[in-house]
TIRO-220702 format. One line per field, with one value per residue (C-alpha): residue number from 0; residue in three letters; x, y, z. Coordinates in Angstrom, 2 decimals. Each point is the difference from the previous one (the first is absolute). Layout:
pos = NUM:...
code = ala:...
xx = X:...
yy = Y:...
zz = Z:...
***
This chain:
pos = 0:1:2:3:4:5:6:7:8:9:10:11:12:13:14:15:16:17:18:19:20:21:22:23:24:25:26:27:28:29:30:31:32:33:34:35:36:37:38:39:40:41:42:43:44:45:46:47:48:49:50:51:52:53:54:55:56:57:58:59:60:61:62:63:64:65:66:67:68:69:70:71:72:73:74:75:76:77:78:79:80:81:82:83:84:85:86:87:88:89:90:91:92:93:94:95:96:97:98:99:100:101:102:103:104:105:106:107:108:109:110:111:112:113:114:115:116:117:118:119:120:121:122:123:124:125:126:127:128:129:130:131:132:133:134:135:136:137:138:139:140:141
code = met:arg:lys:leu:asn:ile:val:ile:asp:thr:asn:val:ile:tyr:thr:ala:leu:his:ser:lys:arg:gly:ala:ser:ser:lys:leu:leu:ser:leu:val:gly:thr:gly:leu:phe:glu:ile:his:leu:ser:val:pro:leu:val:leu:glu:tyr:glu:asp:val:leu:leu:arg:lys:asn:met:ser:leu:pro:val:thr:lys:asp:val:ile:ser:glu:val:ile:asp:ser:leu:cys:ala:leu:gly:his:his:his:glu:ile:his:phe:leu:trp:arg:pro:tyr:leu:arg:asp:pro:lys:asp:glu:leu:val:leu:glu:ile:ala:val:ala:ser:gln:ser:lys:tyr:ile:ile:thr:tyr:asn:val:asn:asp:phe:thr:gly:ala:glu:glu:phe:gly:ile:lys:val:met:thr:pro:lys:glu:phe:leu:gln:glu:ile:gly:glu:ile:ser
xx = 118.34:-0.06:0.02:3.04:-0.49:1.91:0.35:0.89:2.18:-0.93:2.98:-1.34:-3.39:1.75:2.20:-3.00:-1.82:3.10:0.32:-2.33:3.06:2.01:-0.45:-1.93:-2.69:-0.16:-0.34:-2.88:-1.72:-0.01:-1.68:-3.37:0.83:0.40:3.76:0.58:-1.89:0.97:-0.28:-0.62:-0.48:-1.39:3.49:1.34:-2.86:0.49:3.68:-0.92:-2.27:2.45:2.96:-1.84:-2.08:2.99:2.11:-2.87:1.85:2.70:-2.49:-1.53:-3.46:-2.67:-1.01:-3.21:2.01:2.07:-3.19:-1.45:3.12:-0.03:-3.75:0.54:2.78:-2.29:-2.84:2.20:2.25:-0.47:-0.25:1.65:-0.03:3.36:-0.28:3.72:2.98:3.41:1.52:2.77:1.27:1.10:2.18:-2.78:-3.14:-2.15:1.01:-1.21:-3.64:0.81:1.71:-2.86:-2.65:2.20:0.33:-3.69:-1.16:2.56:1.19:2.90:1.19:0.61:0.34:2.18:2.83:1.65:0.92:2.84:-2.38:-1.71:3.07:-1.25:-3.40:1.31:-0.14:-3.79:0.13:-0.55:1.84:0.71:0.38:-0.46:-3.04:2.13:1.38:-3.51:-1.42:2.86:-0.66:-3.67:0.81:-1.56:3.23:3.25
yy = 121.05:-0.27:3.34:0.98:0.03:2.64:1.41:3.67:1.07:3.09:2.02:-0.19:1.42:2.74:0.94:0.06:2.38:2.14:0.61:-0.52:-0.57:-3.16:-3.73:-0.26:2.35:-1.79:-3.34:1.24:1.47:-3.49:-1.71:-1.28:0.07:-3.76:-0.01:-1.48:-0.79:1.44:-2.08:1.27:-1.15:1.85:0.39:1.46:2.50:1.01:0.52:2.21:2.09:0.24:1.11:2.27:1.79:0.35:1.47:2.14:3.21:-0.82:-0.89:2.60:-1.57:0.13:-2.77:-0.33:-0.71:-2.60:-1.66:0.03:-1.65:-2.70:-0.54:-0.33:-2.54:-1.97:0.14:-1.11:-2.45:-3.63:-0.56:-2.90:-1.25:-1.19:-3.39:-0.55:2.11:-0.21:2.06:0.53:-0.30:3.51:2.49:2.56:-1.31:2.59:-1.53:-3.42:0.93:0.85:-3.35:-1.86:1.47:-0.65:-3.67:-0.36:1.55:-1.84:3.36:-0.03:3.49:2.23:3.60:2.07:2.50:-2.11:-2.95:-1.13:-0.26:-2.94:-2.16:-3.59:0.66:-1.69:-3.29:0.34:0.73:3.71:2.67:3.16:3.11:3.74:1.57:1.03:-3.52:-1.47:2.51:-0.84:-3.71:0.36:2.32:3.18:1.98:-0.54
zz = 111.57:3.77:1.79:1.97:3.76:1.93:3.49:0.33:2.91:2.00:-1.23:-3.55:1.02:1.99:-2.97:-2.36:2.35:0.37:-3.73:-2.96:-2.15:-0.09:0.01:3.28:-1.21:-3.35:1.79:2.16:-3.05:-1.54:2.98:-1.17:-3.71:-0.25:-0.63:3.45:3.19:3.36:3.15:3.52:3.55:3.00:1.53:-3.26:-0.32:3.65:-0.77:-2.98:2.23:2.88:-2.09:-2.42:2.62:2.33:-2.81:-1.27:0.87:-2.55:-2.74:-2.34:0.40:2.68:2.36:-2.04:-3.15:1.87:1.22:-3.53:-1.42:2.66:-0.49:-3.76:0.49:2.32:-2.53:-2.90:1.83:0.90:3.74:1.80:3.54:1.19:1.71:0.40:0.88:-1.62:2.78:0.60:-3.53:-0.96:1.86:0.53:1.74:-1.82:-3.32:1.13:-0.59:-3.61:-0.52:1.73:-2.31:-3.04:0.98:0.93:-3.29:-2.09:-1.27:-2.38:0.95:2.99:-1.12:2.34:0.16:2.69:-2.19:2.27:2.97:-1.72:-0.51:0.12:-1.62:-3.15:1.91:-0.24:-3.73:0.58:-1.95:1.96:-2.11:-0.08:-1.67:-2.97:-0.46:0.21:-2.49:-2.36:0.43:-0.93:-2.92:1.38:-0.16:-1.84
***
């Protein structure tokens, strides 16, 4: 069976760091287990760092933990250079980098809490869903 390729939006990482309970945390705990492959680009990783370190005061973890999580995602993820831009395609320019890596990596899923922000991604054959919906789809939760 071919592994599922996914791109994880920043809000999912933030939510997982905010609480060890819930679908976001479960999703992150499954990274590297072989159930799916995560895909990254330099702009996406920089977005993770920018948002998570800026919002550090509202997270119950230290900057070192944030850095470790990002480093782990980088170590376990597949890296892609973006040689084309789909911009502007979505309403929010910051979401464009998520769509670009999903297209470049031929990912089937974008995992986000802002599903409506990715209206139009289905034209690329990409399903946009929440962590809970994705975990249900792959049979990790009911």
